C-alpha positions as CSV (number, residue, x, y, z in Angstrom):
1,M,-0.6,-28.6,4.0
2,P,-0.5,-25.3,2.7
3,A,2.3,-23.1,3.9
4,P,1.2,-20.5,6.4
5,R,-0.3,-17.2,5.5
6,V,0.7,-13.9,7.5
7,L,-1.8,-11.1,7.3
8,I,-0.7,-7.5,8.5
9,T,-3.7,-5.4,9.1
10,Y,-2.7,-1.6,9.2
11,C,-4.6,1.7,9.6
12,T,-4.6,3.8,6.5
13,Q,-5.5,7.1,8.4
14,C,-2.4,6.8,10.3
15,R,-0.3,6.1,7.3
16,W,1.2,2.8,8.5
17,L,1.7,1.5,4.9
18,L,5.2,1.7,4.7
19,R,5.7,0.2,8.1
20,A,3.6,-2.8,7.2
21,Q,5.6,-3.0,3.9
22,W,8.8,-3.3,6.0
23,Y,7.6,-6.0,8.3
24,A,6.4,-7.9,5.4
25,G,9.6,-7.7,3.6
26,E,11.5,-8.5,6.6
27,L,9.4,-11.6,7.3
28,L,9.5,-12.6,3.7
29,T,13.1,-12.5,3.5
30,T,13.8,-14.6,6.9
31,F,11.0,-17.1,6.2
32,A,11.4,-17.3,2.6
33,D,11.1,-21.1,2.7
34,E,8.3,-21.5,5.5
35,L,5.7,-18.9,4.2
36,G,3.4,-19.0,1.8
37,E,2.1,-15.5,1.8
38,V,2.4,-12.3,3.4
39,A,-0.7,-10.2,2.9
40,L,-1.4,-6.6,3.8
41,A,-5.0,-5.4,4.6
42,P,-5.8,-1.9,4.8
43,T,-8.2,-0.5,7.4
44,T,-8.9,2.4,9.8
45,G,-9.1,3.2,13.5
46,G,-5.5,2.8,14.6
47,V,-5.4,-0.7,13.8
48,F,-2.0,-2.6,13.3
49,R,-2.3,-6.4,13.7
50,V,-0.1,-9.3,12.7
51,E,-1.6,-12.8,12.4
52,V,-0.5,-16.2,11.1
53,D,-3.3,-18.3,9.9
54,G,-5.7,-16.4,12.0
55,E,-3.6,-16.8,15.1
56,P,-2.6,-13.3,16.9
57,V,0.9,-12.7,16.8
58,W,1.1,-9.0,17.5
59,N,-1.5,-6.2,18.3
60,R,-0.6,-2.7,18.7
61,K,-3.5,-2.1,21.1
62,R,-2.9,-5.2,23.1
63,D,1.0,-5.4,23.1
64,G,1.7,-1.6,23.3
65,G,3.0,0.0,20.1
66,F,4.7,-1.6,17.4
67,P,7.1,-4.7,17.8
68,E,10.8,-4.6,17.5
69,I,11.6,-6.8,14.5
70,T,13.4,-9.5,16.4
71,E,10.5,-10.0,18.5
72,L,8.0,-10.3,15.6
73,K,10.4,-12.7,13.9
74,R,10.5,-14.9,17.0
75,R,6.6,-14.8,17.5
76,V,6.1,-15.7,13.9
77,R,9.1,-18.4,13.9
78,D,7.3,-19.9,16.9
79,L,4.2,-20.7,14.9
80,V,5.8,-21.5,11.3
81,A,9.1,-23.0,12.2
82,P,9.5,-23.7,16.0
83,D,12.7,-25.6,15.8
84,R,14.7,-23.0,13.6
85,S,17.4,-20.9,15.0
86,L,17.2,-17.0,14.4
87,G,21.0,-16.7,15.1
88,H,21.5,-13.4,16.8
89,A,18.0,-12.6,17.4
90,D,17.8,-15.6,19.5
91,R,20.8,-14.8,21.3
92,A,19.8,-11.3,22.3
93,A,16.5,-12.9,23.9
94,D,18.6,-15.0,26.0
95,D,20.7,-12.0,27.3
């Protein structure tokens, strides 16, 4: 079974490339052994979405803005490595 693919779709008109790159780097660092790829897809119209193998993880319009990195990592983890601990990020969610 191939490793999961994360797709980050971002708006070029809004200049969200750097934000998308930062999220991609964080996910690749945290899930180095679990992910097969993190891809960036430019679009327009205020779009910012994150998907894992086509499964929606975050949508700026639906979820209200941009995710905190700990929340994004939790949502990705739940799909790619549900038994894995995120350490302090998990503890913060329990508070």
